[in-house]
C-alpha positions in Angstrom: 2.3 266.6 0.5 2.6 266.3 -3.0 2.4 262.4 -3.6 2.4 259.2 -6.0 0.3 256.9 -3.3 -3.0 257.2 -2.3 -3.0 254.5 0.8 -5.3 255.5 3.1 -2.6 255.0 5.9 -0.1 257.1 3.9 -2.8 260.1 4.1 -3.6 259.6 7.5 0.3 259.6 8.4 0.9 262.4 6.9 -2.1 264.2 8.3 -0.8 263.2 11.5 3.6 264.2 10.8 1.8 268.2 10.2 0.8 267.8 6.6 -1.4 270.6 6.0 -3.2 269.0 3.2 -2.8 265.9 0.4 -2.8 265.8 -3.0 -2.6 263.0 -6.0 0.3 263.7 -8.6 -2.1 263.1 -10.9 -4.5 266.1 -9.6 -5.0 268.9 -12.0 -4.0 271.7 -12.7 -6.7 273.7 -11.0 -6.9 271.2 -8.2 -3.0 272.1 -7.0 -4.1 275.5 -7.3 -7.1 275.3 -5.3 -5.2 273.0 -2.7 -2.0 275.9 -2.3 -4.7 278.5 -2.0 -6.5 276.3 0.2 -3.4 275.8 2.5 -2.7 279.4 1.9 -5.7 280.8 4.2 -5.6 278.1 6.9 -7.8 275.4 5.5 -7.2 271.6 5.3 -6.4 270.8 1.3 -7.9 267.2 0.8 -9.7 266.8 -2.0 
């Protein structure tokens, strides 16, 4: 999930709903790429 909201409640709700990871829109391009690679490998993408 890519969002502007970083509140813990939103993170936990997204993960409970099936999100593979949670990343804020202010993430760097490197963080976004790492999150995509982690998700593709089946790992969680929550920096």
